[in-house]
C-alpha positions, 0 to 999 in steps of 0.5 A: 336363622342367620348365615352371615358366613361363607360356611354351608348350611347344616340341613334340618329335617323335621321327623315329627310334630304334635301338640307337645313336640317338635322332633328335628334331625340336624345333619353337618357336612364338615364345615356347616353351621345352623346360623344364628338362631335363638331357641324359642322352646326347651329342647333336648339333643341326642347326638347320633355321632361323636365329635366336637361342635363349635358354639358361637354365642350371641355375646361372641363367646366361642366354646368347643362342645364335645358330644358323644353318640346317645349322651343327651343334653337339655337346655331351656328356651332362650339360647342364642347361638350358632352351631358350627361343625369344625371338623372333617367329619360329618356330624348329626343330631336329633333335637327334640323341641317341647311346645309350651301349652 
């Protein structure tokens, strides 16, 4: 992951991994970001808090992504983005990545 800004980094904590899945908790302080990265596996995100994250796509497009505690979503591998918590409150989610056989 790249971090080309002065923002603090979101904190990933790997919770579990086996032959099929990787489970990581992501904790974002206010203003924190993941840094630009490409997802190499299909994944599911389970928000642990409610709020809005800012998504910077690889093409420069910026979108606001409102998320609700417990309302999950799934994406395929290949997503290239930076995730930023531009709010004044901490934000957390669980990311479940599916390993390919």
